[in-house]
C-alpha positions, 0 to 999 in steps of 0.5 A: 518698215525701213523708213520707220526704223530710220526715222526712229534712229534719227530721232534717237540720235538727235535727242541724245545729241541735243542733251546738254551735259550739266553739272548736277552739283550746280543745280543743288540748292544749298538751303535745301541741304541745310533744311534736310540736315536740321530735319534729320537731326529732329527725327533722330531725337524721336517723335514728340511724346505726350502725357496727361494727368488724366485721360478721362474725367468722370463728372458723376451725376449732374442735373440737366442744364448744368455746365461741367468744367474740368482741366486736363494737364498736358505734358511734353514727356519727349525730347522734341517740341510737342505741337498741338495743331488742332483740338476738336470736340465730338459735340458742339456742346463741349467747348475747348480752351486751347490755342491752335498751333500750341507748342510745348517744349520738352519738360513743359506742360499746358492746360486743356480747359473743357466745358460741357453744357448738359442742356438737352443732353439727358442720361449717360454721356460720353464726349471725346476731345481729339488732339491732333499732334506731332506724336507718333500716333498723330492723334490723342484722345481725352474723354468726359463721362457722366450721367445727366439727370433729365429735367422734370417735365412740367 
């Protein structure tokens, strides 16, 4: 038991004695301070804010096989850049025209063009487009709704 305590004390003393005392300030990367200051300034401005001219487009009743087109106007109503990193449709039948990584300056707007192919999609339809953004919510959703009249069977 005495040997174990002696060994422990020796190791403790050795480890404390071998530690170098370095100035912590010399280890700080100055560029990290600048980046943190810029990031904090952006955070103080608040999260980006998004607004739409409409969040749902009802295309009414159309014949199966039609291609329905619409445009959603997206505006940045915040004080910082609005960044849309990705846009995904709930179905492969919906095509989205919006560049990935789209940045919208405060006060500016852009168009989200959407096409829905009704082939093979009879009856009541509801499709969503999810935008992944830097807003407080992080995800914004717009919808397409309507009724597709089935093709007559021959």
